[in-house]
C-alpha positions in Angstrom: 145.5 60.0 -113.8 148.0 57.5 -112.5 149.9 60.3 -110.7 146.6 61.2 -108.9 146.2 57.6 -107.9 149.7 57.5 -106.6 149.2 60.7 -104.6 145.9 59.4 -103.3 147.5 56.1 -102.2 150.2 58.0 -100.3 147.6 60.2 -98.7 145.6 57.2 -97.5 148.7 55.6 -96.0 149.7 58.8 -94.2 146.2 59.3 -92.9 146.0 55.7 -91.7 149.4 56.0 -90.0 148.3 59.2 -88.3 145.1 57.4 -87.1 147.2 54.6 -85.6 149.4 57.1 -83.8 146.3 59.0 -82.5 144.6 55.9 -81.2 147.6 54.1 -79.7 149.8 56.9 -78.4 147.7 60.0 -77.7 146.5 59.7 -74.1 143.1 61.2 -74.6 140.3 59.8 -76.8 141.2 60.6 -80.4 139.3 59.2 -83.3 139.9 58.5 -86.9 137.8 57.1 -89.8 139.0 53.6 -88.8 137.6 53.8 -85.3 134.1 53.5 -86.7 134.6 49.7 -86.6 135.2 50.0 -82.8 132.0 52.1 -82.3 130.0 49.6 -84.3 131.3 46.6 -82.2 130.6 48.5 -79.0 127.1 49.4 -80.1 126.4 45.8 -81.1 127.6 44.5 -77.7 125.6 47.2 -76.0 122.4 46.0 -77.7 123.3 42.3 -76.9 123.9 43.2 -73.3 120.3 44.2 -72.9 119.1 40.6 -73.4 120.5 38.8 -70.3 118.8 39.7 -67.0 121.5 38.7 -64.6 124.5 41.0 -64.0 127.0 38.2 -64.4 125.8 37.3 -67.8 125.9 40.9 -68.9 129.4 41.3 -67.4 130.7 38.2 -69.3 129.2 39.5 -72.5 130.6 43.0 -72.1 134.0 41.7 -71.1 134.4 40.4 -74.7 133.4 43.7 -76.3 136.8 45.5 -76.1 139.0 42.6 -77.3 136.6 42.2 -80.2 136.6 45.9 -80.9 140.4 46.0 -80.9 140.6 43.1 -83.3 138.1 44.9 -85.6 140.2 48.1 -85.4 143.4 46.2 -86.3 141.6 44.5 -89.2 140.3 47.8 -90.4 143.8 49.4 -90.3 145.1 46.3 -92.2 142.5 46.6 -94.9 143.1 50.3 -95.3 146.8 49.9 -95.5 146.6 47.0 -97.9 144.2 48.9 -100.2 146.4 51.9 -100.2 149.5 49.8 -100.9 147.7 48.1 -103.8 146.8 51.4 -105.2 150.4 52.6 -104.9 151.9 49.5 -106.4 149.4 49.4 -109.2 149.8 53.0 -110.2 153.6 52.9 -109.9 153.7 49.7 -111.9 151.8 51.3 -114.7 154.1 54.3 -114.6 157.1 52.1 -115.0 155.7 50.2 -117.9 154.8 53.4 -119.7 158.2 54.9 -119.2 160.0 55.4 -122.6 163.4 54.7 -120.9 162.4 51.2 -119.8 161.3 48.4 -122.0 160.0 45.0 -121.0 162.5 42.2 -121.5 162.1 40.1 -124.6 161.8 36.4 -124.0 
């Protein structure tokens, strides 16, 4: 079971890294599971932009949408990478402690 968790953690990290490369480097629109946060932010700002009547107010509001969407995307990548890293470290820590060749130090 710990080996499955280790492989799953590695898979999540690889998928997350591939998503970062697709979003930042590929010149055409490329999505990943993490880009859902950007779509949610854009949809929320789109709904908020319906409220003001003046063009200038809508423009000011929509000008904030992309910076907020990028911060949300970076936060999503960070959460995914941290979760995968915790999964990896936890599973490998348990594997080390269960190893018959290694014994914890006696205090």
